[in-house]
MARGULUM-287430 format. One record per residue (C-alpha): residue number from 0; residue in three letters; x, y, z. Coordinates in pm, whole numbers, plus 50000, padded with zeros to 5 digits. Example, Ala and Ser with C-alpha at 12.3 -4.5 7.8 and 13.67 -1.06 7.14 Angstrom:
2
+-----+------+-------+-------+-------+
| pos | code |  east | north |    up |
+-----+------+-------+-------+-------+
|   0 |  ala | 51230 | 49550 | 50780 |
|   1 |  ser | 51367 | 49894 | 50714 |
+-----+------+-------+-------+-------+
This chain:
353
+-----+------+-------+-------+-------+
| pos | code |  east | north |    up |
+-----+------+-------+-------+-------+
|   0 |  met | 25118 | 20779 | 18554 |
|   1 |  thr | 24836 | 20587 | 18393 |
|   2 |  trp | 24652 | 20288 | 18533 |
|   3 |  gly | 24394 | 20036 | 18415 |
|   4 |  glu | 24348 | 19785 | 18137 |
|   5 |  ser | 24157 | 19757 | 17813 |
|   6 |  his | 23887 | 19527 | 17953 |
|   7 |  gly | 23899 | 19628 | 18319 |
|   8 |  pro | 23627 | 19835 | 18486 |
|   9 |  ala | 23809 | 20164 | 18423 |
|  10 |  leu | 24136 | 20331 | 18339 |
|  11 |  gly | 24283 | 20665 | 18430 |
|  12 |  cys | 24583 | 20877 | 18519 |
|  13 |  val | 24746 | 21044 | 18816 |
|  14 |  ile | 24918 | 21375 | 18735 |
|  15 |  asp | 25176 | 21462 | 19001 |
|  16 |  gly | 25360 | 21793 | 19026 |
|  17 |  cys | 25078 | 21988 | 18863 |
|  18 |  pro | 25107 | 22358 | 18950 |
|  19 |  pro | 24830 | 22503 | 19169 |
|  20 |  gly | 24598 | 22766 | 19033 |
|  21 |  leu | 24534 | 22624 | 18685 |
|  22 |  glu | 24172 | 22679 | 18585 |
|  23 |  phe | 23990 | 22438 | 18356 |
|  24 |  thr | 23659 | 22263 | 18306 |
|  25 |  arg | 23582 | 21895 | 18271 |
|  26 |  gln | 23441 | 21969 | 17925 |
|  27 |  glu | 23776 | 22107 | 17808 |
|  28 |  ile | 23937 | 21771 | 17890 |
|  29 |  gln | 23639 | 21587 | 17739 |
|  30 |  asp | 23677 | 21771 | 17408 |
|  31 |  phe | 24023 | 21618 | 17359 |
|  32 |  leu | 23899 | 21271 | 17455 |
|  33 |  asp | 23615 | 21302 | 17206 |
|  34 |  lys | 23873 | 21339 | 16928 |
|  35 |  arg | 24032 | 21008 | 17025 |
|  36 |  lys | 23736 | 20790 | 17124 |
|  37 |  pro | 23653 | 20483 | 16912 |
|  38 |  gly | 23355 | 20414 | 16690 |
|  39 |  gln | 23340 | 20753 | 16516 |
|  40 |  ser | 23386 | 20624 | 16162 |
|  41 |  arg | 23411 | 20300 | 15965 |
|  42 |  phe | 23790 | 20343 | 15965 |
|  43 |  thr | 23831 | 20283 | 16339 |
|  44 |  thr | 23729 | 20011 | 16583 |
|  45 |  gln | 23354 | 19990 | 16635 |
|  46 |  arg | 23393 | 19953 | 17010 |
|  47 |  arg | 23150 | 20208 | 17155 |
|  48 |  glu | 23292 | 20401 | 17449 |
|  49 |  asp | 23173 | 20739 | 17575 |
|  50 |  asp | 23516 | 20800 | 17729 |
|  51 |  ala | 23348 | 21028 | 17983 |
|  52 |  val | 23619 | 21167 | 18211 |
|  53 |  glu | 23574 | 21205 | 18586 |
|  54 |  ile | 23802 | 21437 | 18790 |
|  55 |  leu | 23859 | 21264 | 19124 |
|  56 |  ser | 24120 | 21469 | 19309 |
|  57 |  gly | 24356 | 21766 | 19309 |
|  58 |  val | 24097 | 22030 | 19223 |
|  59 |  met | 23847 | 22263 | 19385 |
|  60 |  ala | 23526 | 22379 | 19221 |
|  61 |  asp | 23445 | 22747 | 19199 |
|  62 |  glu | 23177 | 22856 | 19448 |
|  63 |  lys | 22979 | 23044 | 19185 |
|  64 |  asp | 23042 | 22811 | 18892 |
|  65 |  glu | 23087 | 22445 | 18986 |
|  66 |  thr | 23197 | 22356 | 18633 |
|  67 |  leu | 23511 | 22570 | 18676 |
|  68 |  leu | 23786 | 22373 | 18849 |
|  69 |  thr | 24115 | 22499 | 18992 |
|  70 |  thr | 24415 | 22276 | 19060 |
|  71 |  thr | 24531 | 22273 | 19423 |
|  72 |  gly | 24886 | 22146 | 19375 |
|  73 |  ala | 24789 | 21799 | 19495 |
|  74 |  pro | 24796 | 21503 | 19253 |
|  75 |  val | 24516 | 21527 | 18996 |
|  76 |  ser | 24347 | 21194 | 18934 |
|  77 |  met | 24117 | 21133 | 18638 |
|  78 |  met | 23911 | 20824 | 18557 |
|  79 |  ile | 23744 | 20693 | 18242 |
|  80 |  lys | 23511 | 20395 | 18282 |
|  81 |  asn | 23507 | 20111 | 18029 |
|  82 |  thr | 23150 | 20041 | 17923 |
|  83 |  asp | 23170 | 19830 | 17604 |
|  84 |  gln | 23415 | 19547 | 17669 |
|  85 |  arg | 23359 | 19219 | 17487 |
|  86 |  ser | 23613 | 18988 | 17641 |
|  87 |  lys | 23458 | 18682 | 17478 |
|  88 |  asp | 23586 | 18811 | 17142 |
|  89 |  tyr | 23934 | 18709 | 17262 |
|  90 |  ser | 23854 | 18368 | 17413 |
|  91 |  glu | 23999 | 18181 | 17113 |
|  92 |  ile | 24342 | 18338 | 17159 |
|  93 |  lys | 24363 | 18287 | 17534 |
|  94 |  asp | 24663 | 18058 | 17495 |
|  95 |  arg | 24781 | 18182 | 17154 |
|  96 |  tyr | 25031 | 18456 | 17085 |
|  97 |  arg | 24932 | 18711 | 16822 |
|  98 |  pro | 25224 | 18777 | 16584 |
|  99 |  gly | 25341 | 19136 | 16613 |
| 100 |  his | 25161 | 19182 | 16946 |
| 101 |  ala | 25299 | 19208 | 17299 |
| 102 |  asp | 25139 | 18877 | 17402 |
| 103 |  tyr | 25463 | 18677 | 17390 |
| 104 |  ser | 25690 | 18935 | 17552 |
| 105 |  tyr | 25440 | 19006 | 17833 |
| 106 |  asp | 25416 | 18634 | 17907 |
| 107 |  leu | 25795 | 18605 | 17912 |
| 108 |  lys | 25828 | 18893 | 18158 |
| 109 |  tyr | 25534 | 18839 | 18394 |
| 110 |  gly | 25436 | 18474 | 18347 |
| 111 |  ile | 25079 | 18594 | 18291 |
| 112 |  arg | 24912 | 18804 | 18025 |
| 113 |  asp | 24576 | 18969 | 17988 |
| 114 |  tyr | 24450 | 18825 | 17660 |
| 115 |  arg | 24131 | 19037 | 17681 |
| 116 |  gly | 24229 | 19306 | 17437 |
| 117 |  gly | 24589 | 19304 | 17551 |
| 118 |  gly | 24541 | 19459 | 17894 |
| 119 |  arg | 24804 | 19731 | 17945 |
| 120 |  ser | 24950 | 19676 | 17598 |
| 121 |  ser | 24622 | 19787 | 17439 |
| 122 |  ala | 24594 | 20131 | 17282 |
| 123 |  arg | 24289 | 20170 | 17505 |
| 124 |  glu | 24534 | 20280 | 17776 |
| 125 |  thr | 24610 | 20596 | 17580 |
| 126 |  ala | 24273 | 20754 | 17661 |
| 127 |  ala | 24418 | 20851 | 17999 |
| 128 |  arg | 24717 | 21013 | 17829 |
| 129 |  val | 24485 | 21234 | 17626 |
| 130 |  ala | 24314 | 21345 | 17947 |
| 131 |  ala | 24652 | 21433 | 18099 |
| 132 |  gly | 24752 | 21619 | 17785 |
| 133 |  gly | 24442 | 21835 | 17812 |
| 134 |  leu | 24557 | 21957 | 18153 |
| 135 |  ala | 24922 | 21989 | 18040 |
| 136 |  arg | 24812 | 22243 | 17781 |
| 137 |  lys | 24699 | 22468 | 18067 |
| 138 |  val | 25056 | 22482 | 18199 |
| 139 |  val | 25180 | 22652 | 17882 |
| 140 |  pro | 24864 | 22824 | 17755 |
| 141 |  gln | 25039 | 23025 | 17483 |
| 142 |  ala | 25159 | 22707 | 17310 |
| 143 |  ile | 24948 | 22582 | 17019 |
| 144 |  ile | 24990 | 22205 | 16983 |
| 145 |  arg | 24831 | 22042 | 16679 |
| 146 |  gly | 24872 | 21709 | 16505 |
| 147 |  ala | 24783 | 21562 | 16168 |
| 148 |  leu | 24804 | 21231 | 15986 |
| 149 |  val | 25054 | 21270 | 15703 |
| 150 |  gln | 25089 | 20914 | 15575 |
| 151 |  ile | 24889 | 20590 | 15567 |
| 152 |  gly | 25083 | 20295 | 15433 |
| 153 |  glu | 25279 | 20426 | 15135 |
| 154 |  lys | 25028 | 20701 | 15061 |
| 155 |  lys | 25161 | 21042 | 15173 |
| 156 |  ile | 24990 | 21379 | 15172 |
| 157 |  asn | 25094 | 21660 | 14938 |
| 158 |  arg | 25246 | 21917 | 15175 |
| 159 |  asp | 25165 | 22196 | 14931 |
| 160 |  asn | 24798 | 22130 | 15015 |
| 161 |  trp | 24848 | 22154 | 15395 |
| 162 |  asp | 24548 | 22325 | 15556 |
| 163 |  trp | 24493 | 22302 | 15932 |
| 164 |  ala | 24125 | 22383 | 15882 |
| 165 |  gln | 24083 | 22051 | 15701 |
| 166 |  val | 24211 | 21841 | 15994 |
| 167 |  gly | 23886 | 21860 | 16189 |
| 168 |  gln | 23666 | 21811 | 15884 |
| 169 |  asn | 23747 | 21452 | 15788 |
| 170 |  asp | 23780 | 21109 | 15950 |
| 171 |  phe | 24159 | 21100 | 15922 |
| 172 |  phe | 24284 | 21424 | 16081 |
| 173 |  cys | 24420 | 21484 | 15731 |
| 174 |  pro | 24545 | 21835 | 15634 |
| 175 |  asp | 24527 | 21755 | 15261 |
| 176 |  ala | 24166 | 21756 | 15139 |
| 177 |  gln | 24264 | 21583 | 14812 |
| 178 |  met | 24403 | 21279 | 14997 |
| 179 |  val | 24092 | 21201 | 15203 |
| 180 |  glu | 23900 | 21000 | 14943 |
| 181 |  glu | 24212 | 20812 | 14835 |
| 182 |  trp | 24281 | 20708 | 15195 |
| 183 |  ala | 23917 | 20608 | 15240 |
| 184 |  ser | 23923 | 20378 | 14938 |
| 185 |  tyr | 24262 | 20239 | 15038 |
| 186 |  leu | 24153 | 20154 | 15393 |
| 187 |  asp | 23829 | 19995 | 15273 |
| 188 |  gly | 24042 | 19756 | 15071 |
| 189 |  ile | 24277 | 19689 | 15362 |
| 190 |  arg | 23985 | 19604 | 15590 |
| 191 |  lys | 23819 | 19377 | 15334 |
| 192 |  asp | 24147 | 19189 | 15297 |
| 193 |  gly | 24143 | 19117 | 15671 |
| 194 |  ser | 24461 | 19316 | 15727 |
| 195 |  ser | 24579 | 19650 | 15868 |
| 196 |  val | 24829 | 19922 | 15782 |
| 197 |  gly | 25062 | 20166 | 15958 |
| 198 |  ala | 25078 | 20544 | 15955 |
| 199 |  val | 25288 | 20853 | 16027 |
| 200 |  ile | 25163 | 21137 | 16248 |
| 201 |  glu | 25314 | 21484 | 16266 |
| 202 |  val | 25277 | 21707 | 16572 |
| 203 |  ile | 25367 | 22075 | 16558 |
| 204 |  ala | 25393 | 22289 | 16872 |
| 205 |  glu | 25399 | 22663 | 16808 |
| 206 |  asn | 25478 | 22945 | 17055 |
| 207 |  val | 25698 | 22718 | 17266 |
| 208 |  pro | 25913 | 22948 | 17482 |
| 209 |  ala | 26277 | 22960 | 17373 |
| 210 |  gly | 26515 | 22814 | 17630 |
| 211 |  leu | 26311 | 22511 | 17738 |
| 212 |  gly | 26524 | 22199 | 17766 |
| 213 |  ala | 26881 | 22123 | 17869 |
| 214 |  pro | 27211 | 22041 | 17697 |
| 215 |  val | 27250 | 21674 | 17793 |
| 216 |  tyr | 27028 | 21464 | 18018 |
| 217 |  ala | 26700 | 21652 | 17993 |
| 218 |  lys | 26692 | 21758 | 17631 |
| 219 |  leu | 26355 | 21879 | 17509 |
| 220 |  asp | 26371 | 21668 | 17194 |
| 221 |  gln | 26493 | 21369 | 17395 |
| 222 |  asp | 26191 | 21380 | 17623 |
| 223 |  ile | 25947 | 21443 | 17339 |
| 224 |  ala | 26090 | 21138 | 17162 |
| 225 |  ser | 26065 | 20933 | 17480 |
| 226 |  his | 25704 | 21037 | 17539 |
| 227 |  leu | 25603 | 20957 | 17181 |
| 228 |  met | 25794 | 20628 | 17179 |
| 229 |  ser | 25601 | 20521 | 17489 |
| 230 |  ile | 25273 | 20522 | 17294 |
| 231 |  asn | 25149 | 20173 | 17209 |
| 232 |  ala | 25248 | 20058 | 16857 |
| 233 |  val | 25496 | 20343 | 16794 |
| 234 |  lys | 25814 | 20214 | 16628 |
| 235 |  gly | 25995 | 20531 | 16526 |
| 236 |  val | 26025 | 20901 | 16615 |
| 237 |  glu | 26199 | 21192 | 16445 |
| 238 |  ile | 26242 | 21561 | 16525 |
| 239 |  gly | 26255 | 21820 | 16249 |
| 240 |  asn | 26427 | 21677 | 15942 |
| 241 |  gly | 26482 | 21355 | 16131 |
| 242 |  phe | 26617 | 21074 | 15914 |
| 243 |  glu | 26619 | 21298 | 15609 |
| 244 |  ala | 26909 | 21487 | 15768 |
| 245 |  ala | 27130 | 21184 | 15704 |
| 246 |  ser | 27090 | 21219 | 15325 |
| 247 |  ile | 27156 | 21592 | 15282 |
| 248 |  thr | 27458 | 21816 | 15322 |
| 249 |  gly | 27542 | 22059 | 15599 |
| 250 |  val | 27477 | 22345 | 15360 |
| 251 |  glu | 27124 | 22219 | 15302 |
| 252 |  asn | 27056 | 22129 | 15664 |
| 253 |  ala | 27176 | 22450 | 15833 |
| 254 |  asp | 26902 | 22680 | 15960 |
| 255 |  glu | 27043 | 23018 | 15859 |
| 256 |  met | 26971 | 23325 | 16072 |
| 257 |  arg | 26919 | 23696 | 16021 |
| 258 |  ile | 26800 | 23986 | 16235 |
| 259 |  gly | 26431 | 24056 | 16181 |
| 260 |  lys | 26259 | 24393 | 16163 |
| 261 |  asp | 26189 | 24373 | 16537 |
| 262 |  gly | 26559 | 24335 | 16610 |
| 263 |  lys | 26527 | 23971 | 16712 |
| 264 |  val | 26691 | 23665 | 16558 |
| 265 |  glu | 26493 | 23520 | 16269 |
| 266 |  phe | 26549 | 23168 | 16135 |
| 267 |  leu | 26521 | 23126 | 15759 |
| 268 |  ser | 26426 | 22757 | 15789 |
| 269 |  asn | 26345 | 22503 | 16059 |
| 270 |  his | 26521 | 22179 | 15970 |
| 271 |  ala | 26609 | 22137 | 16340 |
| 272 |  gly | 26242 | 22115 | 16432 |
| 273 |  gly | 26262 | 22394 | 16688 |
| 274 |  val | 26532 | 22235 | 16903 |
| 275 |  leu | 26910 | 22288 | 16896 |
| 276 |  gly | 27141 | 22120 | 17145 |
| 277 |  gly | 26838 | 21995 | 17337 |
| 278 |  ile | 26705 | 22349 | 17391 |
| 279 |  ala | 26404 | 22515 | 17226 |
| 280 |  thr | 26489 | 22791 | 16979 |
| 281 |  gly | 26147 | 22953 | 16974 |
| 282 |  glu | 26071 | 22809 | 16631 |
| 283 |  pro | 25785 | 22558 | 16601 |
| 284 |  val | 25873 | 22223 | 16758 |
| 285 |  val | 25810 | 21954 | 16494 |
| 286 |  ala | 25792 | 21582 | 16576 |
| 287 |  arg | 25681 | 21285 | 16369 |
| 288 |  phe | 25619 | 20928 | 16477 |
| 289 |  ala | 25550 | 20604 | 16295 |
| 290 |  val | 25276 | 20367 | 16412 |
| 291 |  lys | 25290 | 20004 | 16305 |
| 292 |  pro | 24991 | 19814 | 16161 |
| 293 |  thr | 24739 | 19683 | 16412 |
| 294 |  ser | 24852 | 19334 | 16523 |
| 295 |  ser | 24499 | 19198 | 16571 |
| 296 |  ile | 24390 | 19100 | 16217 |
| 297 |  leu | 24152 | 18849 | 16058 |
| 298 |  thr | 24406 | 18702 | 15817 |
| 299 |  pro | 24558 | 18386 | 15977 |
| 300 |  arg | 24925 | 18422 | 16075 |
| 301 |  lys | 25168 | 18151 | 16189 |
| 302 |  ser | 25235 | 18144 | 16563 |
| 303 |  val | 25267 | 17922 | 16869 |
| 304 |  thr | 25079 | 17862 | 17195 |
| 305 |  ala | 25199 | 17900 | 17552 |
| 306 |  lys | 25237 | 17519 | 17553 |
| 307 |  gly | 25469 | 17520 | 17254 |
| 308 |  glu | 25219 | 17411 | 16988 |
| 309 |  glu | 25239 | 17553 | 16636 |
| 310 |  val | 24913 | 17719 | 16533 |
| 311 |  asp | 24762 | 17976 | 16301 |
| 312 |  val | 24614 | 18284 | 16469 |
| 313 |  ser | 24323 | 18491 | 16342 |
| 314 |  thr | 24189 | 18763 | 16574 |
| 315 |  lys | 23816 | 18828 | 16580 |
| 316 |  gly | 23657 | 19133 | 16737 |
| 317 |  arg | 23656 | 19507 | 16668 |
| 318 |  his | 23990 | 19648 | 16561 |
| 319 |  asp | 24130 | 19953 | 16384 |
| 320 |  pro | 24245 | 19887 | 16026 |
| 321 |  cys | 24482 | 20177 | 16092 |
| 322 |  val | 24539 | 20256 | 16460 |
| 323 |  gly | 24744 | 20558 | 16352 |
| 324 |  ile | 24426 | 20757 | 16287 |
| 325 |  arg | 24336 | 20781 | 16656 |
| 326 |  ala | 24703 | 20831 | 16747 |
| 327 |  val | 24683 | 21197 | 16639 |
| 328 |  pro | 24528 | 21332 | 16963 |
| 329 |  ile | 24750 | 21094 | 17161 |
| 330 |  gly | 25063 | 21237 | 17001 |
| 331 |  glu | 24942 | 21589 | 17071 |
| 332 |  ala | 24890 | 21496 | 17437 |
| 333 |  met | 25235 | 21347 | 17482 |
| 334 |  val | 25407 | 21647 | 17324 |
| 335 |  ala | 25199 | 21872 | 17551 |
| 336 |  cys | 25308 | 21674 | 17858 |
| 337 |  ala | 25676 | 21697 | 17761 |
| 338 |  ile | 25658 | 22071 | 17700 |
| 339 |  ala | 25469 | 22128 | 18027 |
| 340 |  asp | 25734 | 21936 | 18223 |
| 341 |  his | 26014 | 22142 | 18069 |
| 342 |  tyr | 25825 | 22466 | 18124 |
| 343 |  ile | 25800 | 22389 | 18496 |
| 344 |  met | 26165 | 22279 | 18520 |
| 345 |  his | 26284 | 22588 | 18332 |
| 346 |  arg | 26087 | 22818 | 18562 |
| 347 |  gly | 26234 | 22643 | 18865 |
| 348 |  gln | 26590 | 22669 | 18736 |
| 349 |  thr | 26592 | 23021 | 18590 |
| 350 |  gly | 26296 | 23188 | 18760 |
| 351 |  arg | 26164 | 23299 | 18422 |
| 352 |  val | 25997 | 23162 | 18109 |
+-----+------+-------+-------+-------+
C-alpha cells in the first residue's frame, strides 16, 4: 500500500506479508529510486527531489554493521519526504479541469480534488512503488528484472540493436544507441511546442521460477497486468506477443518445444512471454505497457470549471514532456512485486519453488 500526495509533506509505502530474514541496505533501495527521481535531464520535470528513502519499521539493524537491515516479518514502512513542492504553480487551475487528467473524475467521486500537482493521481506517488520493488527483488533474488524504453511517440527502437549495456548510459533507458539522438531531437521539439508525448516500456524478468501463478483467479500474467495498469498514466498492457497475436496464425504463434542437451524442455521461441495458462514456463517473462502523454501541458486546451464555465486550460509548472521515461524503473518495480507475491504464494501452496 502506498500513501501520500504529490505536494504533501511526504509519501511512502507499507509492505505487508514480507518474509522475515531478508537482508538489504537502505542504499540498495536508494539506488532504484535514483533511477526514477526527477530533474536528471532536460527531458524530465525539473522538480528537484532527493527522493531519500527512510526505513521506518519491520527491520532490525545488524549489531556489527548498522547499514545492514534484516526484515522481521512485521510490516515494512518506508518514507520519502517531498522537499521541492511549488503549489503556487497550480493556483490558476484550482477550479479548472485539465483535459486528459484525473481532475474531473476525482471531483465526481470525492467532491474534492487536490489541484496541487494532482495529489494521489500524480506520478509522484510512484516513488514509493519503486522503493517497494527494491525490497520485492530480495524475495526472488535469482530473478533479473530489467526494463527499457522501446518507443516514444511513433518512433520505435530497432530491436536488432538491443543492448542492455546501453540502457544505463543515456537519458531514456534506451537499449538502441542509434535511437538516442533522434529521441532527443524529437522531444526538444515536443517541449518547444508546449505539448507532450506518450511512450511504450518493456520489462523483461529472467530466471523466474517455472510454476509461479495459477490457472484462473491468480494468474501470473493477470497480476502483472493489474500491477502495471495501476501505474499513473498507463493505458494499455500486453504480455509476450500481446496484441500482435491477434494478427498472426496459430502456426506462427506457437512456441515449439524440444528436449535440450541437459534433458530438460527447451522452448524454440517465447511468443507467450513466459506465461502459459497463467503459470510461468521458466522462459523470460515479457511485459509491455503504454503510457499516455502528460496531461499538464502549456498549449491551451478546451475545458470547463467546477462551476460549469467553459474555459481554456494551460498548465504552468515543471512537467515531463514524456512521463514514460521515468516509468521504466516503476514498471520494473511493479513486475518485481507481482513476481514476489506469486513466489510466496507458490511456496505456501507447494512447499517448493
